[in-house]
C-alpha positions in Angstrom: 158.3 234.8 243.3 156.6 234.2 246.8 159.8 232.7 248.2 162.0 235.8 247.9 159.2 238.0 249.0 158.6 235.8 252.1 162.4 235.7 252.8 162.6 239.6 252.6 159.6 240.0 254.8 161.0 237.6 257.5 164.4 239.2 257.3 162.9 242.7 257.8 160.7 241.5 260.7 163.6 239.9 262.4 165.7 243.0 262.2 162.9 245.1 263.7 162.0 242.6 266.3 165.5 242.2 267.8 165.5 245.5 269.5 167.5 247.3 266.8 169.0 250.4 268.6 168.3 252.5 265.6 164.6 252.7 266.4 164.9 252.9 270.2 164.8 256.2 272.1 167.4 257.3 274.6 166.5 256.6 278.2 165.0 259.9 279.6 166.2 259.0 283.1 169.9 258.9 282.0 171.8 261.9 283.1 175.1 263.2 282.0 177.7 263.1 284.6 179.2 266.4 285.3 182.4 264.9 286.6 182.9 263.3 283.2 182.1 266.5 281.4 184.5 268.5 283.5 187.2 266.0 283.0 186.8 266.0 279.3 186.8 269.9 279.2 190.0 270.0 281.3 191.8 267.4 279.2 190.9 269.4 276.1 192.1 272.6 277.7 195.4 271.1 278.9 196.2 269.4 275.6 195.3 272.6 273.6 197.5 274.8 275.9 200.4 272.3 275.7 200.2 272.2 271.9 200.2 276.0 271.7 203.0 276.2 274.1 205.1 274.0 272.1 204.3 276.1 268.9 205.2 279.3 270.7 208.5 277.8 272.1 209.5 276.6 268.7 209.1 280.2 267.5 211.6 281.3 270.2 209.2 282.4 273.0 210.3 281.7 276.6 208.4 278.7 278.1 206.7 280.7 280.9 205.7 283.5 278.6 204.5 281.0 276.1 202.3 279.2 278.7 200.8 282.4 279.8 200.1 283.5 276.2 198.6 280.1 275.4 196.2 280.1 278.4 195.1 283.7 277.5 194.5 282.6 273.9 192.5 279.6 275.1 190.4 281.8 277.3 189.7 284.3 274.6 188.9 281.6 271.9 186.7 279.3 274.0 185.5 281.7 276.7 186.2 279.7 279.7 189.0 278.9 282.0 187.3 276.8 284.6 189.2 274.1 286.4 187.3 270.9 287.5 186.0 271.1 291.0 187.2 268.4 293.2 
């Protein structure tokens, strides 16, 4: 009876003492890189627009008209059309 209880207690102590990330807090000094965020946003915008352009061209819309329409739809749906600042 004591042996399983001791083993369970030691296992739980070991899990908590090894620096389990589940119980640690995020470093308050860590900052999100705006360059990374801008890159992710631009990648998402580009991929979304490209996908929508392919859908519109498959329906028979001219490529340039489809791109303009897709960019307008993206701007309306997500509310931004900012390119990353270099």
